[in-house]
C-alpha positions as CSV (number, residue, x, y, z in Angstrom):
1,R,7.4,-0.7,-20.2
2,A,5.2,1.4,-22.5
3,D,1.6,2.1,-21.7
4,T,-0.4,0.1,-24.3
5,L,-3.1,2.9,-24.6
6,K,-0.4,5.4,-25.3
7,V,1.2,3.2,-28.0
8,R,-2.2,2.6,-29.6
9,A,-2.8,6.4,-29.6
10,F,0.6,6.8,-31.1
11,A,-0.3,4.5,-34.0
12,R,-3.6,6.3,-34.6
13,S,-1.7,9.6,-34.7
14,F,-0.3,8.4,-38.1
15,G,-3.9,7.6,-39.3
16,R,-3.2,3.9,-38.9
17,I,-6.4,2.0,-38.0
18,A,-5.5,-1.5,-38.9
19,K,-4.0,-3.8,-36.2
20,T,-2.0,-6.9,-36.8
21,D,1.0,-8.5,-35.1
22,A,3.3,-7.1,-37.9
23,I,1.9,-3.6,-37.6
24,D,2.1,-3.7,-33.8
25,A,5.7,-4.8,-34.0
26,R,6.6,-1.9,-36.3
27,T,4.6,0.6,-34.1
28,L,6.4,-0.6,-31.0
29,A,9.8,-0.2,-32.6
30,R,8.9,3.3,-33.9
31,Y,7.5,4.3,-30.5
32,G,10.7,3.0,-28.8
33,Q,12.9,5.0,-31.2
34,D,10.8,8.1,-30.6
35,R,10.3,7.9,-26.8
36,W,13.3,5.9,-25.5
37,R,14.6,8.8,-23.4
38,E,11.3,8.8,-21.3
39,L,10.7,5.1,-20.9
40,A,11.9,3.4,-17.7
41,L,14.1,0.4,-18.3
42,F,12.6,-3.0,-17.5
43,V,13.7,-4.4,-14.1
44,P,13.1,-8.1,-13.5
45,G,10.8,-8.6,-10.5
46,R,11.9,-10.3,-7.3
47,E,10.3,-13.7,-6.6
48,P,8.5,-12.8,-3.3
49,L,7.1,-9.6,-4.7
50,D,6.0,-11.3,-7.9
51,L,4.2,-14.0,-5.9
52,L,2.5,-11.4,-3.7
53,T,1.4,-9.4,-6.8
54,S,-0.2,-12.6,-8.2
55,L,-1.9,-13.5,-5.0
56,V,-3.3,-10.0,-4.5
57,A,-4.6,-10.0,-8.1
58,R,-6.2,-13.4,-7.6
59,R,-7.8,-12.2,-4.3
60,H,-9.2,-9.2,-6.1
61,D,-10.8,-11.5,-8.7
62,L,-12.3,-13.7,-6.0
63,V,-13.8,-10.7,-4.1
64,A,-15.5,-9.6,-7.4
65,L,-16.9,-13.0,-7.9
66,K,-18.1,-13.2,-4.3
67,V,-20.0,-9.9,-4.7
68,A,-21.5,-11.1,-8.0
69,E,-22.7,-14.4,-6.5
70,E,-24.1,-12.7,-3.4
71,N,-26.1,-10.4,-5.6
72,R,-27.4,-13.3,-7.7
73,A,-28.3,-15.2,-4.6
74,K,-30.4,-12.3,-3.3
75,A,-32.2,-11.6,-6.6
76,P,-35.7,-12.9,-7.3
77,G,-35.7,-16.3,-8.9
78,P,-36.2,-20.0,-8.4
79,D,-34.7,-21.8,-5.4
80,E,-32.6,-24.0,-7.6
81,V,-30.7,-20.9,-8.9
82,R,-30.2,-19.6,-5.4
83,R,-28.9,-23.0,-4.2
84,S,-26.4,-23.0,-7.1
85,C,-25.3,-19.5,-6.1
86,R,-24.8,-20.5,-2.5
87,T,-22.8,-23.5,-3.6
88,I,-20.5,-21.4,-5.8
89,L,-20.3,-18.8,-3.0
90,A,-19.1,-21.4,-0.5
91,A,-16.3,-22.4,-2.9
92,I,-15.3,-18.8,-3.4
93,L,-15.1,-18.2,0.3
94,S,-13.0,-21.3,0.8
95,Q,-10.6,-20.1,-1.9
96,L,-10.5,-16.6,-0.3
97,D,-9.5,-18.1,3.0
98,L,-6.8,-20.1,1.3
99,I,-5.4,-17.0,-0.6
100,N,-5.5,-14.9,2.5
101,A,-3.5,-17.6,4.4
102,Q,-1.0,-17.8,1.5
103,I,-0.5,-14.0,1.5
104,D,0.0,-13.9,5.3
105,D,2.4,-16.8,5.2
106,L,4.4,-15.1,2.4
107,I,4.6,-11.9,4.4
108,D,5.7,-13.7,7.5
109,R,8.6,-15.4,5.5
110,C,9.7,-12.1,3.9
111,P,11.1,-9.5,6.3
112,D,11.3,-6.8,3.6
113,L,7.7,-7.1,2.7
114,R,6.7,-7.3,6.4
115,R,8.6,-4.1,7.2
116,R,7.2,-2.2,4.2
117,I,3.6,-3.2,5.1
118,A,4.2,-2.2,8.7
119,V,5.5,1.3,7.7
120,S,2.4,1.8,5.5
121,Q,0.1,0.7,8.4
122,S,1.7,3.3,10.7
123,L,-0.4,5.9,8.9
124,P,-4.0,6.2,10.4
125,G,-6.6,5.0,7.8
126,V,-4.3,2.5,6.1
127,G,-5.4,-0.9,7.1
128,P,-3.6,-4.2,6.5
129,R,-5.3,-5.0,3.2
130,T,-4.6,-1.6,1.8
131,A,-0.9,-1.9,2.9
132,I,-0.6,-5.3,1.3
133,L,-2.1,-4.0,-1.9
134,L,0.3,-1.1,-2.0
135,A,3.2,-3.4,-1.4
136,A,2.1,-5.6,-4.3
137,T,1.0,-3.0,-6.9
138,M,3.3,0.0,-6.1
139,P,6.7,-1.5,-5.2
140,E,8.2,1.8,-6.5
141,L,7.1,3.6,-3.3
142,G,10.1,5.0,-1.5
143,T,12.1,5.5,-4.7
144,M,10.2,8.4,-6.3
145,T,9.5,12.1,-5.9
146,R,6.2,13.1,-4.3
147,R,4.9,14.2,-7.7
148,Q,5.9,10.9,-9.4
149,A,4.2,8.9,-6.6
150,A,0.9,10.9,-6.9
151,S,1.0,10.6,-10.7
152,L,1.7,6.8,-10.6
153,A,-1.2,6.3,-8.2
154,G,-3.5,8.3,-10.6
155,L,-3.9,11.1,-8.0
156,A,-2.2,14.0,-9.8
157,P,-4.6,16.8,-10.8
158,H,-4.1,17.5,-14.5
159,P,-4.8,21.0,-15.7
160,N,-7.4,21.6,-18.4
161,D,-6.6,25.2,-19.5
162,S,-7.0,27.0,-22.8
163,G,-6.0,30.6,-23.2
164,T,-7.5,32.6,-20.4
165,I,-9.9,29.8,-19.5
166,R,-9.0,27.7,-16.4
167,G,-10.8,24.4,-16.7
168,Y,-11.6,22.0,-13.8
169,R,-8.6,19.9,-12.9
170,R,-9.2,16.2,-12.8
171,M,-7.3,13.2,-11.6
172,R,-6.8,10.6,-14.3
173,G,-4.5,7.9,-15.5
174,G,-2.3,5.9,-13.1
175,R,-3.1,2.6,-11.4
176,G,-6.9,2.3,-10.9
177,N,-6.7,-0.5,-8.3
178,V,-4.4,1.7,-6.1
179,R,-6.7,4.7,-6.5
180,A,-9.7,2.6,-5.4
181,A,-7.8,1.3,-2.3
182,L,-6.7,4.8,-1.4
183,F,-10.2,6.1,-1.6
184,M,-11.3,3.7,1.2
185,A,-8.2,4.6,3.1
186,A,-8.9,8.3,2.8
187,L,-12.5,7.8,4.0
188,A,-11.2,5.9,7.1
189,A,-8.5,8.6,7.7
190,S,-11.1,11.4,7.6
191,R,-12.8,9.7,10.6
192,A,-9.8,8.4,12.5
193,N,-7.9,10.4,15.1
194,G,-4.8,11.9,13.6
195,P,-3.5,14.8,11.4
196,L,-5.3,13.6,8.3
197,R,-8.7,14.0,9.9
198,L,-7.7,17.6,10.8
199,T,-6.6,18.2,7.2
200,Y,-10.0,16.9,5.9
201,Q,-11.9,19.0,8.3
202,R,-9.9,22.1,7.4
203,L,-10.5,21.6,3.7
204,V,-14.2,21.2,4.2
205,E,-14.4,24.3,6.4
206,N,-12.5,26.2,3.8
207,G,-15.3,25.5,1.3
208,K,-14.0,22.4,-0.5
209,K,-16.5,19.8,-1.5
210,P,-16.2,16.6,0.6
211,I,-15.3,14.5,-2.4
212,V,-12.6,17.0,-3.3
213,A,-11.3,16.9,0.3
214,I,-11.2,13.1,0.1
215,A,-9.2,13.3,-3.1
216,A,-6.7,15.6,-1.5
217,L,-6.4,13.2,1.4
218,M,-5.8,10.3,-1.0
219,R,-2.9,12.3,-2.6
220,K,-1.5,13.2,0.8
221,I,-1.6,9.5,1.9
222,I,0.5,8.3,-1.0
223,V,2.9,11.2,-0.6
224,I,3.4,10.5,3.1
225,L,3.8,6.8,2.5
226,N,6.4,7.4,-0.2
227,A,8.4,9.6,2.2
228,R,8.1,7.2,5.1
229,I,9.1,4.1,3.1
230,R,12.0,6.2,1.6
231,D,13.2,7.1,5.1
232,D,12.9,3.5,6.3
233,L,14.9,2.3,3.3
234,A,17.6,4.9,4.1
235,K,17.8,3.6,7.7
236,Q,18.4,0.0,6.4
237,S,21.1,1.0,4.0
């Protein structure tokens, strides 16, 4: 359950540059001995959730391929290349339709997933695809504190202070795919009718840059969803 980047930085802290399977094994063992109190225990995934996570990851890959082929098809070049791009694009679109249908079918067959997604969509700005991505990539929602949820999503502002200097706080770490999805959700929420739009307008009126206000909205969305899913889980128990 350790973050691989942190383990690699741990190895470098001893001046160790070389990397082999044997060195990695010793480093992991030493890291586990040193940090075991802070590492979460591994919990085997549930089959519907594991399948949803795999399908959502595959959909993400297909969307990236689709964008790349669309850009190639529009670029200057011979007609033969554009025809090839359009052929590949047709195959990608067909696979996207299939993956979307499989995701919808899985959600229809799993009441727990369907309920979690419905709770997420109850917040203005969170559409079906964002709700599905959150269910697949942040199954911990509803079991954490507000600060843990924001940190896991990569939305916690980390201080950058030294002595009397107060540096600019930046959001870093966390799960990048979740942060990207919440950015779009925050943009939608800033325009949709609801309390989040009022929050955004108030922040901008108070002098915050629009991008900073959007970041605050992203953090507010994940905190609200964590609380709503937690309350919904409490009702079911």
